[in-house]
C-alpha positions, 0 to 999 in steps of 0.5 A: 863684712867690709871690702876695699875696692880700689879703682885705678886711674889718674886724677884730673880732667885730662884723664877723665874718660881715658882707657887707663881710668876705667877703674875710676869709671867703675867705682864712680858708677857704683857710687852714683847707683848707690847715691854715695858721694866721694869725699877727699881723704888721705891719698884718695877720694873715698865713699862707702856703699852697702849691698846685700849686707856688705860694705864696700869702701870705694877708693879712687887714689889721688896719687896717680897710677904709678903710686897707687900702692900708697892708697892701697896700703893706707886704706888696708891699714886704716880700715883694718882689712886684710889684703883678701878683702881688697879688689883692684879694678884696672885696665888691661891691654892683654884682654880684648875690649870689654873682656873681664878677668877676675883673679885672686893673685898674679903678676903686674903684667907691666901695669904700673898701678899694679906694680906699685901696689905689689911693691908697697904691699910686698905681695902679688896675692890680692884680687884684681878685676881687669877690664880689657882695653885691647892693644890696638896701637902702633909699636911704642904708642902704648902710653898714648893709647891708654891715656886717650878716650875709648874709640867712638865704637867702644863708647857705644856699649861702654856704659853697659860694660861698666855696669857689668864690671860693677856687678863683678865687683859686687859679686866679689864681696857677696859670693867670695873670690872663687865663686865670683871668678866662676861667674865673671871669667866665663862671660 
């Protein structure tokens, strides 16, 4: 069985360690752990890993966050996968820092990357793994907040939280969405 894991983020060194790039950080972690290398492909950097007999195609869109739907649609089509075989990893302002929430469908919640995917695919019925980045910013400063690095305090345990998020990605493929939700959403 094959799965598409779309880690959301923005390309470029100025975005590398920002809250908005947690999706990139998670798929980078998975690739590094499995000694896989990303290669530039259409609309994205792409690599593949294997875990417990499953194949995970890791994708980091090069379209920037607001056009993430292009990469989602392209790789679902080119890999001949159903939307149920796709997991989107993204940041979420509505969750406390480091809290994970795995869902099989849902609204974009104001997230431009998810909005793009939903508009392009014409549905909100695809799995998403949200990583809480908190909403610790003054009114009107949301963009600055998500496009800045994690705070010094958050960076202390960020590697461990990225590892836990990566484990949740693998659970999605190995356990299925329902069982994975039961494991991930209780932590």
